[in-house]
N, C-alpha and C positions, 0 to 999 in steps of 0.2 A: 686208370686208378685215381686220376686227378679229382673226379667228382666224388667218390667216397671220402677222400681227404679234405676235400673243401667242406662237405657236409659236417664232418668231424669238427672242422675248425670254427664252423658257424654254431655248432652246439657248444663248443668249449667257451667261445666268446660269450654266448648268450648266459651260460652259467656264470661266467665272470661278472657281466653285469648284473645278474641277479644277486651276486654276493656284495656289491658294493654298498658302502655304508656313508660316503660322502661325496659330495659334488666334486671334489678334486680326484678321487679315484674314478668316478665316471668319467670325467674329462679325458684321463688317460687311456681308458678302455675304448672310448669313441674315437679318439685321435688315432688309436692303434688299427682299429677296425677288425673285422673276422678275417684275419691273415693266415695263410699257410705259414709253415716253418720255412724261413728264408725269403718270404714274400714282404715287400715293404708296401704299405698302404697308407693312406693319408685320408683320414676321417674327419668330418665336420658336421656337427648337428647344428643347424640353424633354426632358431626358434623366433617366431615373431612375437616382439615385446614393445608395442608401440607405446605402452604406459611406462615402461622401464621396471616395472615390478619385479620381474625375474632378475634383472640385473642387480637390483637391490638385495634380493635374496642371496645372490652368489657373492655380492661384495661382503655380505654379513658374515659369511664364512671365510673371508680373506682369499677369496678364489678369483683369479683375473680370467677374462674371457677374450677370444680374438679368433682369426681365421685359423692359426696355427696351434690352437689349443685343444680343439676337439669340440669346443662348444662355443657358440657366438650368438649374438642377439641381433636382429635387424627390425626397423620399425615397419618395413614392408618388404615382402620378397621381390617385387618388381625392382626395386632399388639395386638388387644383387645381380639378377638376371631375369629380363622379361619372360624367359621360357619356363621359369619356375611357377608363375602364376597359373599357367595352363596344365601343369603337370597333375595328371590324376592316376598315373600307372608308373611302375618303375621303368626307368630309360637307362640305356646303357650305349655307350659309343666313345667316339674319339673326343678328346679334349680340344676345345678350341678357344684360344685366348679371348677372342672377340666375343664369345657368348658366355664363357665361364671364368673370365680372369679374376671376378670379385668373389668367386665362390671360395677360393683357397687364398686369397690375398696374394702375397708375394711369392707364392709356389709357383715355380715356372718348370718343374722336371715332370710333371704329370703328362702322360699321352693318353690315357684312358680313364673313363669315368662312369660312375654309376650313380643315378640320382633318384632317391626313393622318397617320395611324398609321405608324409606321416598320417596314419590312420586315425588322427585324433578330432576332438570335437572343436568347438570354437575357441577354447581356452587355450589349446596348444596345438599351434599350427606351425608348419614348416618344412623342412627337407633335412634328410641324412644324405649327405654326399661322400662318396667314397673314390678316391682316385688312387691310380697305379702308374707305375713306371715300365714302360716297354711292352706291356701287354695288359689285357683287361685283368680285373681282379678275378681270382679263381673262382670265388662264390657266384659270380655273375653267371657262370655257365650252368648252375643248378637250375636257373630259372623259377617261374611260377611262384609257388607257395614259399619255398626256400629263401628266396630274394626278398620277398615282401615280409617275411619273418625278421629279416635283419632290420628293416625299418620299423617295424612293430615293437621289436625289442628295445630299439634306442629309444623310441619314445616312451614305452612303458617304464623304463628305468629312470628316465628324466623326469616323469610325472611323478614317480613314487619318491624321489629325493627332494623335488621342489616342494611337494605337498608335505613332507617332513620338515623341511626348512621353514615352511609356513607356520606348522604347529608348533615349531620350537620358538619361532619369532612371535607367535601370537601369546605366548606366556609372558614375554619380556617388553612388548610394544603396547603403548597406551593407543587403543583404537580411535579416540577421539582426535588426538594431535598427531599421532604417527611417530611420536618421540619414544624414546626408550622409558620403560615403564618402572614401577616400584620393584618388581623381582630382579630385572636387570640391575637396578642400582645397588639392591642388597647384595646381589652376587658379586658386583666390583668392589663393594665395600670390603667383603671377605677376602677377595683377591688381593686388595691393597694392604690389608692387615698382614697378611703374609709377606708382601714385598717389603712393607717397612720393615718387619722384624729381619728378613733376610738382608736387607743393603743398609739397615740401621739408618733409615732416613726418615724425615716427619713426612705428614700429609694432612690435607684440611678437607673438611666436610662442610659445605654450606647449605642450609635449608631457606628457601626464599618463599615467603608467602604474600600474595598480593593483597594489599590494603584495600578493603571496601569493596572487593569484587562480589562477595556474598550478597551485600545490599543492591548493587547494580544489577545482579541476576534476579534478584527478586522484584526489583521496580520495573525492569525493561525485558524481562523474559529469557529464557534458556538460550535461545539463538544469538542474542546480544551478549550474554555472559561467555558463551563459548567463542565467539569472536574475540572477544577482550583476552580470554585465556590464550589463544592461539598467537594473537599479536604480542602479548607480554612475553610468551614463551620464544617466539623468534627473536625479539630483541635481546633476551637473555642469552640465548644459544649465541648469537652472533658475537658476544663477548667471550666467549669460552674457547680456549685453546683446543686445537685437534686432540692434544695429549690428555686432555681432561676428559671427565665423563658427565653427561648432562642428561637428566631424567625428569619426567612429570610423576611426582608421587602420588597425585590425586587430587581432586578437587581444586584449591586455589595454590597448591604447593609444587614447587619444583627443587631439584637438589643438583649440587655440582660437586664433583670429587676432583680435588686437586693434587694428583701425585707429587712427590719430591718437592712439597711447598709447605714451609712453615706459616705461621700465623702473620708474621711481619711481612711476608711475600704475598699473602692472600688478600690483605686488606685493600692494596690497589685494585684488585679485580673487583672487590665488594663495591668500591666506589663507582668503578665503570658500569657495573650492574644497576646501580641505583640510578646513576645519571642516563643510562640508556632508556629506562623507564620514564624518567622525567622529561626526556627530550621533547616530547610532544603528546598531547592528550589523544586518546582514541575516540573517534566519532563513528558510531553504529547507527545509522538512519539519523533521526534527530537526537539521540542521546549522545552526551559527550563525557567521557571517564578519564580524568587525570590518572594515569599509571602512576602508582607508588607501590612500594613493597617494604617488608620487614624482613631482615636477613639474620639467621642465626649462624654463628661460626665456631667450629670445633677442631681443634688440632690434635692429631694422634702423634706423640712424641714416642719414638721407638725405645728411648732409654726408659720409658715407663712400663714397657712390656715385661711382665714376668717371664722366668726361664720356660714356665710351661704354662699355655694358654689355649683357649679354645676361640678359633677365628670367628665363629657366629657370635659367640657371647660378646668378644671386643667389639666386633662391627656393630651388633645392636646397642651396646652401651655409647659407642661413638656416635651414632646417629641420634640417641637420645639426648646427648649433650649439645648437639647442633640444635635440637628442637628446644632445649632449654634455653640457649642463646636467643632462638627466635622468640620465645614467649617473653623474654626480658625486653627485646626490642619492641614487641607489641606494648608492653606496659609502659614504655618510655614514650609511647605516642606513635610508633610507626614511622614509616619513611626514613628508616635508618638502620644500622646493625647493632649487634651485641655480640660479644665473644663469651662462650660459656667459661663459668669460673671454674668448673671442674675439668674442662678440658683443655685450658690454655694457663700460662703463667700470668699473664696480664689481667687487669680487671677489665669488666665489661666496657666496651666503648661505643661510639656514636659517630656517624657520619654527619658532616655539615649539611644542613638543608639549604636549599637555594633561597635567597632573600625573597620576602613576601612582595607581591606585586603592588 
C-alpha cells in the first residue's frame, strides 16, 4: 500500500506547487517535499546563479535563501558536490557527509538521499535534493517517470515564479541603469502618503537633474552620455540611506524619497548629493564632464493633509512640487537646490558653490 500512498502524496504536492503564487510559498513546499503523512523530508532546490540575477529577484520579494529554506543558489554545482556535475538521471542512495555535506548545509540527521537533475535548458540548471531520516523517501520507490516528475515539477514551479518576478520587476526597473524606475517611485510616493497620514509624520521628495548632460550627450555620443548617467547615479545612490527610496525617473532625472524627514533634516543630504557629484569630473575617453546637478525639494506635511484625500492625487502633486523646486534651481543657474514654495514653509534656498579655481 505504500506505493499508492506515495503516488498520491506526489500528486498532492504537485498540485500545491501549481497553486503557489509567491516565491515564499514555493520555498515552503520545496523544503517539505512530497512527503507521506508522518514522513519528514528535507528538500532543497539548488539553482545555478552565477550572475546572481535570481538572488536579486528573490531579495526583491524580501525572501531569504539558504540550504534550510528549500531554495538556494550556487555559482556552480561542482562547488557543492562534484558528483552533481555528472548527474544526468535521478539517483537515490545513502547520505554520505563527505559527498553530500554541502547539499543541506548544517543538516546532519539525513540518512538517505534522492538527487534529481533538473530537466531545464541553459537558463535554469541545478538539482532538487530530497533527504530523509531512517529510510529512503517513500516516493523514491515509485521509480521511473514518477521520480523524474518530482524534479520536473520543482523546476517548472520555480521557472514560473521567477519569470513572474522578472515581469513584475521589469515594470519598475530602469533597463539602462538597473535602478528602480519611475513606476516604482510613484508607487513608493503613494505608499508614503498613506504612511505620513497614519503616523502623522513628514517626508521629503527630491528630484535631481544633471546639469549639462544633454549637451554632453549630443557632443560625445549616446554611449558617453549613458556612462555619465550611470556614474552620476552611482554617486547619488551611495549617499542615500537604506531606508530611503532611490530611482531613475528617466532621461537625466533621478529622485529620492526620504521617509520621516522634514525639510530641515533633508537639506544636509541635499548638500551631500551635490558634493558627491562635484567631487571629481567624469572622463569618458577623451571627453571630460564636470558632474553637477540641480535639485528640487518638496516636503509633505501630514498636518496639511485633509481628512479625506486620494493618495495618487496627493503623490502626483507632491512630485510636481519637487519638480517646481527643480525648475527654480535651474533658473538660478544650476549646481544647487531650491525648495518648492508650495511644498514647504521656508523660501527657496540655494547650496553654496565651491570657490572658482
